[in-house]
C-alpha positions, 0 to 999 in steps of 0.5 A: 716233507721232513719238517711236516713229519716232525710236526706230526711227531710233536702232535702225537707227543702232545696227544700222549701227554693229554692222555696222561693228564686226563688220567692224573688225579693230582692236578698241577699248580696252574692258572685259573681257566681263562673262560672263568677269569674272563667273566666280568668283575671276577678277575679281582677274585682270583688275584692276591691282594698282599702276597704272591706265593709261587711263581704265577704272580711272582714280580707283580708290581702291586705285591712288592710289600708282600715280598718284604713280609715274606722275607721276615716271615721266612727268617722267623720260621727258620729262627723259631721252629727249625734247627736247620740252617737256611743253607740246609733247608734250601738245599733240600729244595735244590736237590729236589727241584726237578721233582718239584718242577713237574708239579707245576703246569708248563706255562707257569714255569715258562713265564717265570723264565722271562726275567731271572732277576740276577739269578744264573738259571731258572732252577736257581730262581725257582729254588730260591723262590720256593724256599722263601715262599715255603718258609713264609707260608709255614710260618703263616700256618704256624702263627696266623691262626688267631685272625685278630685283624684285617691284615691276617684276614687278607693274608689268609685270603691270599694263601687260599687262592688257586694261583697262590699255591705251593705243592705240598711237597715243598712244605714237607721238605722245609717242615721242622721235623723230617719224620713228623709229617702228620704234625704238618697235616695237623697244622694245615688242618688247624689253620683251616679251622679258622675259615668260614667253612669250619663248623662252630662246634668243632672249635669248642672241642679238644684241638686235634692239632699240635697248637693248644686251645683256641683261647690261648695267645699267639705267644703261648702257641709259639712257646709250646711248639718250641718246647716240643724240642726240649721234651724230645730228650725226656723218654717219659714225655716222649711216650706221652707225645706218641700216645697223644698223636695216636689219639689225634690220628683217630680224631682226624676228620680227614684221614691221611693213609698213604701218599696218594691221599696226601693233598696236592696243596692247601686249597686242595686240602681245604676241599678235601676237609669240606667235602669229607667232614660229615655230622654224626647227627645228619647223614648227607643224602648225596647218593648218585644212584637214582630210582627214577630215569627223569632225574634231570627233569626235576626242577628245584623250588625256591625257599618260599615255594618249599614252605608253601607246600609244607617243607620246613627248613632246618639246620644241620648244625654243621657247615659241610655240604654232605649234610643236606637231607630231606625228611618227610612227615604226615603233613609236613617235611623238613629240608636239612641244610648246612650253615653257610656264612656269607661275608666279604670272603665268601665270593673269593673263597667259592670262585676259587674252589669252583675254579680248582675243580674246573681244572683240566687235569683234576678229576673230581666230582664237582662237589663245591660247584654242585653245592653252589648250584643247589643253594642257588636253586633255593635262593631267588629273592631276598625273602629266600635269604631272610627265611634262611637267616631266621632258621639259623641256616644262613649267617649274613655278615655281607649286608642286605638280603638282596646282596646275598641273593645276588651273590649266589646268582652271580657265582652260579653263572656258567657253572658246571656241576654234577646234577646227580650229586643231590638227586635223591634229595631233589626227587623227594622234594618232587614226590612231596609236590606230587602228593596233592592231599599233603600239599593242600593240608600243608597250604592250608597250615601255611596260609592260616596258621603261619603266624598268631594273628591268622590263627586267632582270626581262624579260631574266632571264625570257627567259634562264630561259625559254631555259635551260628550253627548252634543258634540255627539249630535251636531255631529249627527245632524248638523242642530241643530248646524246651528241654 
């Protein structure tokens, strides 16, 4: 009876912990949900190719080369960007190890304890791992912005995997300036500007980060960061730097107001940027309030069907899922879509962002998943991809249009999304479909005026019909011809 009572107490404790997890807005570092990882051919997209960051893939035999790279990067960061000794930086992690351990899922840390690798305790091993991985990641963020070769791209892909994340607090503790955490946010933001989600027009504007213009070399990036230490002794330059930082804070697309808004990790910050950045030209139409009760019954049409009823496509000139809109005219309408870059990293990026949204302790609106589901509803065939390319909406670096269509069909399998995210857009499309006169006119224009040859044929037929009518008129009324 005593054993049974103890088991019940444990179960009630688990129930209380589950309640706390459900209310959590900051997910812990954890594995990809197993039902996602078990999908055929998907496992490879969740695992690092070169470097492991954090405990989940630590000790992987295939990543031994990456361990050597990380030591080099960590040593480079400490030497080039900090005034602290390695021992001082490591002590910051040691002093906060109990707090940091709470930012990892229990199963992640328990797996790490299988082999202590010569360390006296799990805490000692974990603190060293976080110290090396944190310093190496900071060096990557500072120095890997140019993405000049495949090696840099591979590293970038690895550090944006869900299972390769470090808590933001680790980076904050190891950052070179204790009182300049806004600078760390800028560095992270600047690093993410070189991914496929970044809007090209933002790259031509003045840089919001502490690094210089994008055209400058890596050597000049380092020299300017190092110069920051020397100018601290000059009062005039100090004031100028403070003014510059204030301007930068006003320009942030993602404002960090307080501790609760700080990112959980780098992948979380990428998702925040993707889903909060919106174009000044196009306001996303993602209001969840719906005027119709049968929103769920509205079905999307593919691109070819949209064009057949007079719905044209237009680029929002951004790459934000927020910038989806539908504008209706007299005889035609426009569906505004963000630019999408499809390449070798697209599958990895989408799958890990989706897996992050599927984490059980992360309360969110499934923004990325809903965007993928919406795009999949528009892309059924290679012809749909071809039309998106011709309108400058989809940039295909992957291969054939058929490969792109298959990619979206694969990613959207077993997807959990919020059907209300784009409900206003889908309702407007549905309303346009139900307007018979508009669709008839649009269908006629699409059929007879979609290219110059059909227009010329229509014009020739119209002229021939007009001449026939005139000839018939004069034949019936000869008096008119005498006049």
